[in-house]
C-alpha positions in Angstrom: 119.8 -128.3 -50.0 121.4 -127.1 -53.2 121.9 -129.0 -56.4 125.3 -130.5 -57.2 126.1 -130.2 -60.9 129.1 -131.6 -62.7 130.1 -129.9 -66.0 132.6 -131.8 -68.3 134.2 -130.7 -71.5 133.1 -132.9 -74.5 135.4 -131.6 -77.1 139.1 -130.4 -77.3 139.4 -126.8 -76.0 136.6 -125.0 -74.2 133.8 -125.0 -76.8 131.4 -127.8 -75.7 130.4 -128.9 -72.3 127.9 -131.4 -70.8 126.2 -130.6 -67.5 124.9 -133.4 -65.4 123.4 -133.8 -61.9 125.2 -135.6 -59.1 123.4 -138.9 -60.2 124.9 -138.6 -63.6 121.6 -137.6 -65.3 121.9 -135.2 -68.2 120.9 -131.6 -67.6 122.0 -129.6 -70.6 124.7 -128.9 -73.2 126.7 -125.7 -73.1 128.4 -124.3 -76.2 130.9 -121.4 -75.9 131.7 -119.2 -78.9 134.7 -117.0 -78.2 135.2 -113.7 -80.1 138.1 -111.3 -80.0 135.7 -108.3 -80.2 134.3 -106.7 -77.1 131.2 -108.3 -75.9 131.3 -110.7 -78.8 131.6 -114.0 -76.9 128.4 -116.0 -76.7 127.1 -118.9 -74.9 124.2 -121.2 -75.8 122.4 -123.7 -73.5 120.9 -126.6 -75.3 118.4 -129.2 -74.2 117.1 -131.9 -76.5 118.8 -130.1 -79.4 117.0 -126.9 -78.9 118.5 -123.5 -77.7 117.0 -122.9 -74.2 119.1 -119.9 -73.2 121.8 -117.8 -74.8 123.8 -114.8 -73.9 127.0 -112.8 -74.0 130.0 -112.6 -71.7 133.3 -110.9 -71.4 136.6 -111.9 -70.0 140.1 -110.4 -69.6 142.2 -113.6 -70.1 140.6 -116.9 -71.2 142.3 -119.2 -68.8 141.2 -122.1 -66.6 139.9 -119.6 -63.9 137.9 -117.6 -66.5 136.5 -120.8 -68.0 135.4 -122.1 -64.6 133.8 -118.8 -63.7 131.8 -118.4 -67.0 130.6 -122.0 -66.9 129.6 -121.8 -63.3 127.7 -118.5 -63.8 125.8 -120.1 -66.8 124.9 -123.2 -64.9 123.7 -121.3 -61.9 121.6 -119.0 -64.1 119.8 -121.9 -65.8 119.4 -124.0 -62.7 119.8 -122.5 -59.2 121.9 -119.6 -57.8 122.7 -121.9 -54.9 123.9 -124.9 -57.1 127.3 -126.3 -56.3 129.1 -126.5 -59.6 132.3 -128.5 -60.5 133.8 -127.8 -63.9 136.2 -130.5 -65.2 138.2 -130.1 -68.4 139.0 -133.4 -69.9 142.7 -133.8 -70.8 143.7 -132.8 -74.2 145.1 -135.5 -76.4 147.8 -134.7 -78.9 148.5 -136.6 -82.1 151.4 -139.0 -81.9 154.4 -138.4 -84.1 155.8 -141.2 -86.1 
């Protein structure tokens, strides 16, 4: 049986993510640092405030599909290749105009 892992954005945009198991228990934090240079985009996997894993990735267009693919690949790398991963972007809130 494979793990079921939910990954939710924790900040505006796509920089910070929280991964949790199906029961809601914390698994890790993922931080994405995008770069315009080739092979410059990096990810960091944090547990208890310490970097546990890091690496680089590339993408053609940084859209919802690319975000989901990158996050899923990171989670499967640090947990299990057979994990079922769902990626949820929180709605972005805009400041109200007076």
